C-alpha positions in Angstrom: 108.0 -72.4 -0.8 110.9 -71.0 -1.2 114.5 -72.2 -1.2 117.3 -69.8 -1.8 121.3 -71.1 -1.3 123.3 -68.5 1.3 125.2 -66.9 -1.4 123.1 -65.2 -3.1 124.8 -62.2 -3.8 125.6 -60.5 -7.4 127.0 -57.7 -7.5 124.1 -55.0 -8.0 123.3 -53.9 -11.3 121.4 -50.5 -12.9 119.3 -50.0 -15.8 115.7 -49.7 -16.4 114.8 -52.7 -14.0 113.7 -50.8 -10.9 110.7 -52.4 -9.2 109.4 -49.4 -7.6 108.9 -47.8 -11.1 106.7 -50.2 -11.7 103.8 -49.1 -9.9 102.3 -52.5 -8.9 99.7 -53.0 -6.1 100.2 -55.5 -3.2 98.3 -57.9 -2.5 97.2 -58.4 -6.0 93.6 -57.9 -7.2 91.1 -60.1 -7.5 89.0 -58.4 -10.4 92.0 -58.7 -12.1 91.8 -59.8 -16.5 92.2 -63.1 -16.8 92.9 -65.0 -19.8 94.8 -68.1 -21.3 97.7 -67.6 -22.7 101.5 -69.0 -23.6 104.3 -67.8 -21.5 105.3 -65.4 -24.9 101.8 -64.5 -25.1 101.6 -64.3 -21.9 104.5 -61.3 -21.6 103.1 -59.5 -25.2 99.8 -59.7 -23.8 100.6 -57.9 -20.1 103.0 -55.2 -22.1 100.0 -54.2 -23.7 98.6 -53.2 -20.1 96.5 -56.6 -19.8 97.4 -57.4 -16.2 97.5 -61.3 -15.7 96.8 -63.2 -12.3 99.1 -66.5 -13.2 100.3 -69.7 -11.3 104.1 -69.9 -11.5 106.3 -72.6 -11.1 110.4 -71.3 -11.1 113.3 -73.2 -11.1 116.6 -71.0 -11.2 119.7 -73.4 -10.3 123.3 -71.6 -11.4 126.4 -71.4 -9.6 124.7 -68.4 -7.1 121.3 -69.4 -7.1 119.4 -72.9 -6.1 115.8 -71.3 -6.1 112.5 -72.8 -6.4 108.9 -71.2 -6.5 105.7 -72.4 -6.9 102.4 -70.1 -6.4 100.7 -67.0 -7.9 102.4 -64.6 -9.6 101.3 -60.7 -10.9 102.1 -59.8 -14.4 101.9 -56.2 -15.3 103.9 -53.8 -18.4 106.9 -52.7 -17.2 107.3 -50.7 -20.7 106.7 -50.9 -24.2 108.7 -54.2 -25.1 108.9 -55.5 -20.9 106.6 -57.1 -18.6 107.0 -57.4 -15.2 106.0 -60.3 -13.4 105.9 -60.6 -9.0 105.9 -63.4 -7.2 103.1 -63.7 -4.7 104.9 -64.6 -1.6 103.9 -64.8 2.0 106.5 -61.7 2.9 106.0 -60.1 -0.2 102.2 -59.8 0.9 102.7 -59.2 4.4 105.8 -56.6 3.7 103.4 -54.9 1.3 106.4 -55.3 -1.2 107.9 -56.7 -4.3 109.8 -59.9 -2.3 110.8 -61.5 -6.2 110.6 -60.3 -9.6 111.5 -60.8 -13.0 111.2 -58.8 -16.3 110.3 -60.7 -19.5 111.3 -59.0 -22.5 108.9 -59.8 -25.8 108.6 -62.5 -27.6 110.6 -60.4 -30.6 113.5 -59.5 -27.8 113.8 -62.9 -26.8 114.3 -64.0 -30.2 116.9 -61.3 -30.2 118.9 -62.8 -27.7 117.4 -60.5 -24.9 118.2 -62.4 -22.0 114.8 -62.4 -18.8 116.1 -61.1 -15.4 115.1 -61.3 -12.1 116.1 -59.4 -8.6 117.7 -62.6 -7.2 117.6 -61.5 -3.7 114.7 -60.9 -1.6 113.2 -57.2 -1.6 116.3 -56.0 -3.8 115.0 -53.3 -5.7 117.1 -54.1 -9.4 116.3 -57.2 -11.6 120.4 -56.8 -12.3 120.4 -61.4 -12.2 120.2 -62.7 -16.0 118.2 -66.0 -16.2 119.7 -66.9 -19.0 119.2 -66.7 -22.7 116.0 -68.2 -23.1 113.1 -68.9 -25.3 110.1 -69.3 -25.0 108.5 -72.9 -24.8 104.8 -72.9 -24.4 104.1 -71.8 -21.2 107.5 -71.7 -20.0 110.9 -69.0 -20.5 113.6 -71.7 -20.8 117.3 -71.4 -20.4 120.1 -73.2 -19.3 119.6 -72.2 -15.6 116.4 -71.5 -15.4 113.0 -72.1 -15.9 109.8 -69.8 -15.4 106.4 -71.5 -16.0 103.2 -68.8 -16.4 99.8 -70.5 -16.5 96.9 -67.4 -16.3 94.1 -68.5 -14.3 
């Protein structure tokens, strides 16, 4: 179930976070390589080219967003040091589009204080909304406003 507040608008950002460029296919391929990993290793593994299907639990709560999600997600490399994780929502599958997605930096970039980000609004093509400076803890990316847990299937 997805819940978001009515006040989800932020100024659109720019930069290398356009989901269309990520080249993800929807719905997810059931034959994807699956492996167990912590969130940091999950991100590092998918930036190496291993697409992964996982269960994701997401909570984001700040002055703009009140968002929760529990369900399937798909991860793939976005760049050599970033991964894109797309929530497999009903809206995304029926529209054959990316409804909600995150850009996660590699563990090394997180250690260098580079935050993860997400698109924040359904079908917005840029992940221009940071989800706080965080750290990988077990299977989760945790910040002061967000917790995104990834459990590879």
